[in-house]
C-alpha positions as a printed Julia matrix, in Angstrom:
501×3 Matrix{Float64}:
   0.05    0.0     0.06
   1.19    3.52   -0.93
   0.12    6.59    1.16
   0.27    9.93   -0.59
   0.16   13.51    0.48
  -1.14   16.35   -1.66
   1.8    18.63   -0.75
   5.37   18.49   -2.08
   7.53   16.85    0.64
  11.02   15.72    0.9
  11.92   12.15    1.76
  14.41    9.31    1.13
  14.25    6.85   -1.78
  15.92    3.59   -0.82
  17.0     1.1    -3.55
  18.17   -2.36   -2.51
  21.63   -2.87   -4.03
  22.66   -6.01   -2.22
  21.17   -8.8     0.06
  23.56  -11.01    2.0
  22.06  -14.04    3.74
  23.09  -14.46    7.35
  23.33  -17.66    9.41
  20.18  -16.99   11.4
  17.94  -16.86    8.32
  17.8   -13.1     8.05
  19.69  -11.03    5.48
  21.96   -7.98    5.59
  20.45   -5.52    3.12
  22.36   -2.71    1.57
  20.63    0.35    0.2
  21.47    3.23   -2.07
  19.63    6.31   -0.61
  18.68    9.5    -2.41
  16.98   12.45   -0.72
  14.72   15.14   -2.24
  11.19   16.03   -3.16
   9.07   12.99   -3.67
   7.02   13.28   -6.91
   3.66   11.84   -7.77
   5.28    8.8    -9.48
   7.3     8.1    -6.32
  10.54    9.44   -7.86
  13.1    11.52   -6.35
  14.82   13.82   -8.84
  13.53   15.08  -12.19
   9.79   15.77  -12.04
   8.92   14.13  -15.41
   5.28   13.82  -14.41
   5.0    17.55  -14.48
   6.3    17.79  -18.14
   3.66   19.35  -20.36
   2.64   18.06  -23.87
   4.05   20.47  -26.46
   2.06   21.65  -29.47
   5.21   21.22  -31.5
   4.91   17.42  -31.13
   1.11   17.28  -31.47
  -1.02   15.48  -34.08
   1.77   13.31  -35.5
   1.9    10.27  -33.1
  -0.63    7.64  -32.53
  -1.13    3.97  -31.75
  -1.68    1.99  -34.83
  -4.78    0.22  -36.11
  -6.85   -1.76  -33.64
  -8.6    -4.48  -35.67
 -11.18   -6.09  -33.39
 -11.22   -9.22  -35.68
  -8.48  -11.64  -36.39
 -10.09  -12.37  -39.75
  -8.69   -9.24  -41.24
  -5.11  -10.69  -41.1
  -4.15  -12.82  -44.1
  -1.02  -14.51  -45.45
   0.45  -13.42  -48.77
  -0.97  -16.57  -50.43
  -4.44  -15.8   -49.07
  -4.16  -12.28  -50.2
  -3.34  -13.48  -53.7
  -6.34  -15.84  -53.68
  -8.57  -12.82  -52.84
  -7.41  -11.02  -55.99
  -4.37   -9.07  -54.85
  -2.22   -8.45  -57.9
  -4.89   -8.77  -60.53
  -8.06   -7.13  -59.11
  -7.87   -3.31  -59.86
  -7.28   -1.03  -56.82
  -7.29   -3.94  -54.31
  -3.7    -3.15  -53.41
  -4.94   -0.04  -51.6
  -6.96   -2.3   -49.32
  -4.71   -5.31  -48.61
  -1.46   -4.0   -47.11
   1.69   -5.32  -45.43
   1.06   -5.37  -41.61
   3.5    -5.12  -38.64
   2.98   -5.53  -34.89
   5.33   -5.22  -31.87
   6.81   -8.72  -32.3
   7.45   -7.98  -36.03
   9.61   -5.02  -34.98
  11.44   -6.63  -31.98
  12.15   -9.96  -33.72
  11.5   -10.03  -37.41
   8.39   -9.61  -39.68
   5.97  -12.53  -39.91
   5.1   -11.75  -43.6
   1.34  -11.19  -43.07
  -1.03   -8.65  -44.6
  -4.11   -6.98  -43.5
  -7.41   -6.29  -45.12
  -8.14   -2.52  -44.67
 -11.55   -1.45  -45.97
 -11.67    1.93  -44.32
 -13.58    4.5   -46.46
 -15.77    1.9   -48.18
 -19.35    0.96  -47.34
 -20.42   -2.63  -47.28
 -22.21   -2.39  -50.63
 -19.02   -1.0   -52.27
 -16.94   -3.82  -50.82
 -19.38   -6.52  -52.14
 -19.54   -4.93  -55.58
 -15.93   -4.2   -56.17
 -14.21   -6.99  -54.17
 -16.75   -9.77  -53.66
 -14.17  -12.31  -52.59
 -12.86   -9.97  -49.93
 -16.41   -9.28  -48.78
 -17.12  -12.96  -48.42
 -13.92  -13.48  -46.53
 -14.57  -10.8   -43.97
 -18.25  -11.64  -43.69
 -17.4   -15.2   -42.86
 -14.38  -14.52  -40.52
 -15.12  -11.12  -38.88
 -18.84  -10.42  -38.89
 -19.74  -13.47  -36.6
 -17.43  -12.19  -33.95
 -18.59   -8.61  -34.34
 -22.33   -9.61  -34.15
 -21.74  -10.35  -30.46
 -19.98   -7.09  -29.55
 -21.78   -4.92  -27.12
 -20.63   -1.72  -28.9
 -23.1    -0.8   -31.7
 -20.51    0.75  -34.02
 -18.45   -2.38  -33.95
 -21.55   -4.44  -34.81
 -22.91   -2.15  -37.5
 -19.48   -1.51  -39.24
 -18.22   -5.03  -39.03
 -16.17   -4.8   -42.31
 -13.84   -2.03  -40.99
 -11.39   -1.99  -38.06
 -12.72   -1.29  -34.52
 -10.37    1.59  -34.24
  -9.31    2.63  -37.79
  -7.48    5.65  -36.46
  -9.12    8.39  -38.55
  -6.66   11.01  -37.13
  -3.57    8.97  -37.98
  -4.47    8.32  -41.54
  -4.2    11.84  -42.86
  -0.94   12.32  -41.02
   0.62    9.32  -42.87
  -1.11    9.93  -46.2
   1.54   11.95  -47.87
   4.64   10.38  -46.41
   7.01    7.91  -48.08
   7.84    6.43  -44.72
   7.27    6.94  -40.94
   8.88    6.12  -37.6
   7.62    3.26  -35.43
   8.36    1.68  -32.11
   6.77   -1.12  -30.19
   4.52    0.15  -27.29
   5.94   -2.52  -24.92
   9.39   -4.14  -25.55
  12.55   -4.86  -23.72
  14.78   -2.44  -25.78
  13.35    0.92  -26.82
  14.08    0.83  -30.55
  12.8     3.03  -33.37
  12.95    2.34  -37.08
  11.53    3.45  -40.36
   8.54    1.63  -41.94
   7.49    2.15  -45.53
   4.2     4.18  -45.8
   2.46    1.21  -47.35
   2.87   -0.81  -44.18
  -0.08   -0.71  -41.85
   0.92   -0.44  -38.04
  -0.83   -2.51  -35.42
  -2.32   -1.09  -32.36
   0.74   -2.21  -30.28
   2.96    0.11  -32.31
   3.39    3.82  -31.82
   3.58    5.54  -35.26
   5.25    8.86  -35.52
   4.25   10.52  -38.84
   7.7    11.97  -39.74
  10.02   10.78  -42.46
  12.94   12.81  -41.11
  16.09   10.8   -40.24
  17.22   13.51  -37.9
  14.19   12.89  -35.7
  14.87    9.16  -35.99
  18.42    9.82  -34.69
  17.22   11.87  -31.67
  14.56    9.34  -30.74
  17.2     6.51  -30.99
  19.75    8.34  -28.86
  20.78    8.19  -25.19
  18.87   11.45  -24.68
  15.34   10.2   -25.61
  15.57    6.58  -24.4
  16.22    7.4   -20.7
  13.38    9.92  -20.86
  11.03    7.37  -22.41
  12.0     4.72  -19.84
  11.27    7.19  -16.94
   8.19    8.74  -18.44
   6.44    5.65  -19.84
   6.72    3.24  -16.94
   6.43   -0.5   -17.32
   3.77   -2.87  -18.32
   3.17   -6.43  -19.49
   4.68   -9.8   -19.05
   8.31   -9.47  -18.0
   7.66   -5.95  -16.82
   8.95   -4.52  -20.04
   9.14   -0.73  -20.58
   6.05    0.86  -22.19
   6.05    3.69  -24.64
   3.14    6.0   -24.05
   2.92    8.62  -26.77
   1.16   11.09  -24.42
   3.87   10.95  -21.89
   6.91    9.84  -23.83
   6.7    11.69  -27.24
   4.32   14.7   -26.9
   6.25   16.37  -23.91
   9.74   15.51  -25.21
  11.7    18.66  -26.17
  13.76   18.15  -29.37
  17.01   20.01  -29.86
  17.13   23.24  -31.83
  19.16   22.31  -34.79
  18.29   25.35  -37.0
  21.63   27.05  -36.16
  23.57   23.8   -36.81
  22.57   22.43  -40.24
  25.86   20.45  -40.63
  25.3    18.68  -37.36
  21.7    17.93  -38.22
  22.91   16.48  -41.51
  25.41   14.24  -39.62
  22.74   12.99  -37.25
  20.43   12.21  -40.2
  23.15   10.35  -42.02
  24.15    8.25  -39.04
  20.45    7.42  -38.25
  20.01    6.26  -41.87
  23.06    4.05  -41.6
  21.86    2.64  -38.31
  18.44    1.8   -39.76
  19.93    0.32  -42.93
  22.6    -1.72  -41.01
  19.94   -3.55  -38.9
  17.62   -4.23  -41.82
  20.51   -5.44  -43.97
  21.87   -7.9   -41.45
  18.38   -9.28  -40.74
  17.76   -9.78  -44.45
  21.02  -11.64  -44.77
  20.37  -13.91  -41.7
  16.81  -15.3   -41.48
  17.07  -16.14  -37.67
  18.55  -12.82  -36.51
  16.28  -10.68  -34.36
  16.73   -7.15  -33.1
  16.18   -8.37  -29.53
  19.03  -10.7   -29.83
  21.3    -8.01  -31.41
  20.58   -5.58  -28.62
  21.03   -8.2   -25.83
  24.55   -8.84  -27.22
  25.14   -5.07  -27.38
  24.26   -4.77  -23.67
  26.56   -7.75  -22.96
  29.42   -6.0   -24.78
  28.78   -2.81  -22.81
  29.06   -4.76  -19.59
  32.15   -6.61  -20.79
  30.32   -9.86  -20.05
  31.63  -13.05  -21.89
  29.35  -14.0   -24.67
  27.66  -17.35  -24.94
  28.04  -19.5   -28.12
  24.63  -18.26  -29.35
  25.54  -14.63  -28.58
  28.82  -15.0   -30.51
  26.83  -16.14  -33.55
  24.55  -13.14  -33.13
  27.52  -10.86  -32.76
  28.92  -12.24  -36.13
  25.61  -12.18  -38.02
  24.47   -8.84  -36.66
  27.87   -7.1   -36.8
  27.0    -5.88  -33.29
  30.3    -4.04  -32.83
  29.4    -1.95  -35.82
  25.97   -1.4   -34.27
  27.6    -0.22  -31.1
  29.9     2.17  -32.97
  26.9     3.71  -34.78
  24.96    4.21  -31.52
  28.05    5.77  -29.85
  28.42    8.22  -32.73
  24.79    9.05  -32.75
  24.61    9.57  -28.93
  27.64   11.88  -28.91
  26.18   14.05  -31.81
  22.7    14.39  -30.28
  24.15   15.37  -26.89
  26.13   18.02  -28.73
  23.06   19.16  -30.43
  21.51   19.93  -27.04
  24.69   21.56  -25.89
  25.21   18.87  -23.24
  28.44   17.33  -24.43
  29.69   17.33  -20.81
  27.41   14.33  -20.14
  28.9    12.32  -22.99
  31.8    10.63  -21.03
  29.31    9.11  -18.58
  26.61    8.14  -21.1
  28.19    7.27  -24.5
  29.23    3.63  -24.67
  27.64    2.74  -21.37
  25.11   -0.11  -20.78
  21.61    0.39  -22.16
  18.92    2.13  -20.23
  16.86   -1.02  -19.86
  19.43   -2.76  -17.76
  18.59   -3.27  -13.99
  19.46   -0.16  -12.05
  22.08   -1.82   -9.76
  24.18   -2.86  -12.87
  24.61    0.71  -14.07
  27.85    2.52  -13.08
  27.3     5.23  -10.54
  28.51    7.96  -12.97
  26.08    6.81  -15.61
  23.15    6.87  -13.17
  24.04   10.36  -11.98
  24.47   11.59  -15.56
  21.0    10.09  -16.6
  19.39   11.92  -13.62
  21.09   15.14  -14.66
  19.98   14.56  -18.24
  16.33   14.15  -17.07
  16.54   17.35  -15.0
  17.75   19.27  -18.03
  15.02   17.81  -20.21
  12.34   18.76  -17.81
  13.74   22.35  -17.57
  13.78   22.49  -21.41
  10.23   21.22  -21.59
   9.2    24.08  -19.29
  11.07   26.63  -21.48
   9.36   25.3   -24.61
   5.88   25.36  -23.01
   6.49   29.01  -21.96
   7.44   29.78  -25.61
   4.38   28.11  -26.9
   2.23   30.15  -24.43
   3.7    33.28  -26.11
   2.72   31.87  -29.5
   6.25   30.48  -30.56
   5.89   26.89  -31.63
   8.86   24.87  -32.96
   6.66   22.59  -35.18
   8.32   19.26  -36.06
   6.3    19.1   -39.28
   4.9    22.59  -39.84
   3.21   22.04  -43.15
   0.97   19.47  -41.44
   0.8    20.66  -37.89
   0.52   24.46  -38.2
  -3.15   25.37  -38.5
  -2.16   28.36  -40.61
  -0.66   26.06  -43.24
  -2.63   22.88  -42.84
  -5.31   21.89  -45.31
  -8.15   20.03  -43.61
  -8.37   16.37  -44.94
 -11.57   15.29  -46.67
 -14.03   13.67  -44.33
 -14.44    9.88  -44.8
 -17.6     8.5   -46.19
 -20.51    8.43  -43.72
 -20.61    4.7   -43.67
 -17.11    4.61  -42.47
 -17.47    7.2   -39.77
 -17.69    5.71  -36.31
 -17.75    7.07  -32.78
 -14.12    6.2   -32.36
 -13.08    6.97  -28.78
  -9.36    6.49  -28.88
  -8.57    6.35  -25.13
  -5.6     3.95  -25.37
  -3.56    6.95  -24.13
  -4.32    8.84  -20.95
  -4.17   12.68  -21.23
  -0.7    14.03  -20.48
  -0.52   15.29  -16.91
  -0.62   19.02  -16.4
   2.52   20.65  -15.21
   0.66   22.93  -12.88
  -1.67   21.42  -10.31
  -2.44   24.27   -8.08
  -5.94   25.49   -7.21
  -8.44   25.26  -10.01
  -9.0    28.48  -11.82
 -12.47   30.16  -11.77
 -14.13   29.48  -15.14
 -14.26   33.14  -15.92
 -10.4    33.42  -15.61
  -9.7    30.05  -17.21
  -9.05   29.77  -20.91
 -12.32   28.49  -22.43
 -12.2    26.21  -25.51
 -14.75   25.42  -28.18
 -16.73   22.29  -27.52
 -15.37   19.68  -30.04
 -17.53   18.5   -32.78
 -16.59   14.79  -32.73
 -17.19   12.38  -29.77
 -13.57   11.23  -29.39
 -12.35   14.82  -29.05
 -15.22   15.57  -26.63
 -14.14   12.63  -24.38
 -10.53   13.63  -24.6
 -11.32   17.26  -23.78
 -13.33   16.41  -20.69
 -10.58   14.1   -19.53
  -7.95   16.86  -19.89
 -10.05   19.3   -17.91
 -10.41   16.79  -15.08
  -6.66   15.92  -15.2
  -5.75   19.63  -14.89
  -8.09   20.34  -11.99
  -6.73   20.36   -8.42
  -9.9    19.02   -6.96
 -13.38   17.61   -7.81
 -15.31   19.42  -10.56
 -19.09   19.26  -10.95
 -20.87   19.18  -14.1
 -21.77   22.97  -14.12
 -18.13   23.95  -13.44
 -16.95   21.53  -16.07
 -19.35   23.01  -18.69
 -17.89   26.45  -18.07
 -14.59   25.35  -19.48
 -16.23   25.15  -22.95
 -18.17   27.28  -25.37
 -20.71   26.21  -27.88
 -24.28   26.28  -29.06
 -26.77   23.58  -28.99
 -27.55   20.88  -26.38
 -23.92   19.79  -26.04
 -24.05   19.96  -22.22
 -26.42   17.01  -22.24
 -23.56   14.82  -23.36
 -21.46   15.52  -20.27
 -23.12   12.9   -18.01
 -22.54   10.14  -20.49
 -19.03   11.2   -21.22
 -18.23   11.19  -17.49
 -19.72    7.67  -17.15
 -17.63    6.53  -19.97
 -14.44    7.92  -18.34
 -15.55    6.3   -15.06
 -16.01    2.9   -16.76
 -12.5     3.26  -18.37
 -10.96    4.08  -15.04
 -10.11    7.57  -16.14
 -12.43    9.44  -13.67
 -14.13    8.83  -10.37
 -17.02   10.44   -8.49
 -16.21   12.52   -5.43
 -19.24   13.96   -3.67
 -21.15   16.01   -6.13
 -18.22   16.32   -8.52
 -15.71   14.31  -10.55
 -11.96   13.91  -10.29
  -9.43   12.39  -12.76
């Protein structure tokens, strides 16, 4: 049981570093102790929980497609039997597919039937074999689903990610990482590849961004911000906490350095894919396990020696070292390089890390939190360092065409909790608070209500909640159902006459 206090308090964080059994059945336990302000995530040190989501990183990251029907997945042979390769335009609806295991190990070679944008009659008329396949393998499962939109729109994915699709539409490639995995790895995927729900897709083709995300700047941040989840307690990448608040370096004054980071990231991505293509049993997980063993100077097993040879893991290590040093230089933090570059990976158990590395990582996190606060203040003044301005900047962005009515669903994408507010003081009176327009679509309405509750210091009743929004029509009548939805999802709870996140 954990007991919390609403005020900021100092305390001691004790980590067990050694347990020595004694003759009487007890153990002598040695601790490493750190003192300081205890944050909401029971950390002492950098207050990552307080980091704010940045507009500069908004609208370009999302979990992938959530199928709600295993029948959508087909082998290449099955896809060919359905007409792929000779039925006109079917190649736009049967695509290569990747999930988290495909990225961590190696691709399974499966495809996915993606009929988003088509109504059932169109599918039957244009692709009758596909219609029959989905009707026989997906519809029976969907018929028993309690959610009406899943039952009624059985031929399309449960969560087709209508916001992600326009972000990926004009790109040749995008960056992807598995949501839960032992090693935090990023790689490019071709735009024709459909990402699974257990991938986080970042709609950027820029190798400089890939380099920063792959570096010893972003990875410790992601490990601290995202927490752990799943079998084996593997680290989880939550786009609302790991990507959206992360402050990227300002490389505008350093075009040569940006080009070097991009070139090294391209080489890293190509190296891994080339070695896997040459050796059919080689996985990325095995390669990075060996890389950690090299960092720790641990003798390799016979299997690891083979992985080292097939994966050219020493070359992999050199590319990462080069990338880490350049990204630290881009931030102006080259002083941390001696303690971070070439050291064991961030996923290793804490006691195995050298003390200098642990201290440098903590200093790195402190600097990133401070930089996040600086960027948030800039954005409050109207200065936004867009990562993809032609798509993100409302002044430049062209609104995508709405999907056909038959494909529109009440898609409530609550796989990600709203990013925590950096300021959790007393709630502002509605008159003084910045009011926002009531969103038109249900998913945005749910998300907006969740964000208001998350930012509030105490419980908020429906009347006070409504004062955070403007709009005409009977939109206030939706608040009770939205609050009940958030309660069912574990994102809100009743407290007296009000609601709290």
